C-alpha positions as CSV (number, residue, x, y, z in Angstrom):
1,M,-11.2,33.4,-46.4
2,E,-11.1,34.8,-50.0
3,I,-8.2,37.0,-49.4
4,A,-6.3,34.1,-47.7
5,G,-7.1,32.0,-50.9
6,R,-6.0,34.7,-53.2
7,L,-2.7,35.2,-51.1
8,H,-2.2,31.4,-51.0
9,S,-2.5,30.9,-54.9
10,A,-0.4,34.2,-55.6
11,A,2.3,33.2,-53.3
12,I,2.6,29.7,-54.8
13,H,2.7,31.1,-58.3
14,L,5.2,33.8,-57.4
15,L,7.6,31.5,-55.6
16,R,7.4,29.0,-58.5
17,R,8.2,31.8,-60.9
18,A,11.0,33.0,-58.7
19,A,12.5,29.6,-58.4
20,K,12.9,29.0,-62.1
21,P,16.5,30.3,-62.0
22,D,17.4,27.8,-59.3
23,T,18.4,25.2,-61.9
24,L,21.5,27.4,-62.5
25,S,22.7,26.5,-59.0
26,G,23.1,22.7,-60.0
27,Q,21.1,21.9,-56.8
28,G,17.7,20.5,-56.4
29,P,15.0,22.3,-54.5
30,A,15.3,20.1,-51.4
31,R,19.1,20.8,-51.1
32,L,18.6,24.6,-51.7
33,S,15.8,24.6,-49.1
34,A,17.9,22.7,-46.5
35,L,20.9,24.9,-47.3
36,S,18.8,28.0,-46.8
37,V,17.8,26.9,-43.3
38,L,21.5,26.3,-42.5
39,V,22.5,29.7,-44.0
40,F,19.8,31.7,-42.2
41,A,19.1,29.7,-39.0
42,G,22.7,28.5,-38.3
43,P,23.8,24.9,-37.7
44,R,21.2,22.2,-36.9
45,T,21.0,18.6,-35.9
46,L,19.8,16.3,-38.4
47,G,16.4,16.0,-36.4
48,E,16.1,19.9,-36.2
49,L,16.8,20.2,-40.1
50,A,14.3,17.5,-40.9
51,A,11.5,19.2,-38.7
52,A,12.3,22.5,-40.3
53,E,11.9,21.0,-43.7
54,R,9.0,18.8,-42.7
55,V,10.6,15.5,-43.9
56,K,11.6,12.4,-42.1
57,P,15.2,12.0,-40.8
58,P,16.2,9.3,-43.4
59,T,15.1,11.6,-46.2
60,M,17.2,14.4,-44.6
61,S,20.0,12.1,-44.1
62,R,20.1,11.8,-48.0
63,I,19.7,15.5,-48.6
64,V,22.6,16.1,-46.1
65,A,24.7,13.5,-47.7
66,G,24.3,15.2,-51.0
67,L,25.1,18.7,-49.7
68,K,28.2,17.2,-48.0
69,R,29.4,15.5,-51.3
70,S,29.1,18.8,-53.0
71,G,31.0,20.5,-50.4
72,L,28.1,22.7,-49.4
73,A,27.7,21.5,-45.8
74,R,29.9,19.9,-43.1
75,I,28.9,17.3,-40.7
76,Q,30.3,17.1,-37.1
77,R,29.8,14.8,-34.3
78,D,28.4,16.1,-31.1
79,G,31.1,15.8,-28.4
80,K,28.5,14.7,-25.8
81,D,26.6,12.2,-27.9
82,A,28.4,10.5,-30.7
83,R,25.2,9.4,-32.3
84,R,24.1,13.0,-32.8
85,I,25.6,15.1,-35.5
86,R,25.4,18.7,-36.3
87,I,25.3,20.0,-39.9
88,S,26.7,23.4,-40.8
89,V,27.0,25.3,-44.1
90,T,30.4,25.9,-45.8
91,A,31.6,29.0,-47.3
92,K,31.0,27.4,-50.7
93,G,27.4,26.5,-49.5
94,E,26.7,30.0,-48.3
95,R,28.1,31.6,-51.6
96,L,25.9,29.2,-53.7
97,L,22.6,30.0,-51.6
98,Q,23.3,33.7,-51.7
99,E,23.9,33.5,-55.4
100,A,20.5,31.5,-55.9
101,R,18.8,34.1,-53.6
102,R,20.0,37.0,-55.7
103,R,18.8,35.1,-58.9
104,R,15.3,34.7,-57.2
105,I,15.0,38.3,-56.2
106,R,16.2,39.4,-59.9
107,A,13.4,37.0,-61.1
108,L,10.8,38.6,-58.8
109,A,12.0,42.2,-59.7
110,D,11.6,41.5,-63.3
111,T,8.1,40.3,-62.7
112,L,7.4,43.8,-61.2
113,T,8.9,45.6,-64.1
114,G,6.4,47.8,-65.7
115,L,4.3,48.5,-62.4
116,N,3.6,52.0,-61.8
117,A,4.8,53.7,-58.4
118,A,1.4,53.4,-57.0
119,A,1.2,49.8,-57.6
120,L,4.7,49.3,-56.2
121,D,3.8,51.2,-53.1
122,V,0.8,49.0,-52.5
123,L,3.0,45.9,-52.9
124,D,5.4,47.4,-50.5
125,Q,2.8,48.0,-47.9
126,A,1.4,44.6,-48.4
127,A,4.8,43.1,-47.9
128,T,5.1,45.1,-44.6
129,I,1.9,43.8,-43.4
130,I,2.8,40.1,-44.1
131,E,6.1,40.4,-42.4
132,S,4.4,42.1,-39.4
133,T,1.7,39.3,-39.3
134,L,4.3,36.5,-39.6
135,R,6.4,38.1,-36.6
136,R,3.3,38.0,-34.4
137,G,3.2,34.2,-34.9
């Protein structure tokens, strides 16, 4: 449990530090997070996107409306059910998200500057272990 607690705390602090450059995107964290789902997981219904982001559909409706207004996402009606919509990312949205991702990675890389090769190797191994654990479910 101690390791889990330390990982939890470290991950939160690391992600907060990495997110600082996100202000350069001109989009808030909720929009960037939803955009990330659309870029990496593909088009989603409003309900799927709300579930992925752990928010209620009315909240996601507001987030999606903002993405659409900014030209970052498009909304299409389902051909079989007019009440159902499908949200997808636009080319502009994908570019914005990838630029934000590059800034985050750069911020994380800057955090690692000054570590010796042995410490970087340990972090590389830890990342491999975490990725493997997440794939197992």
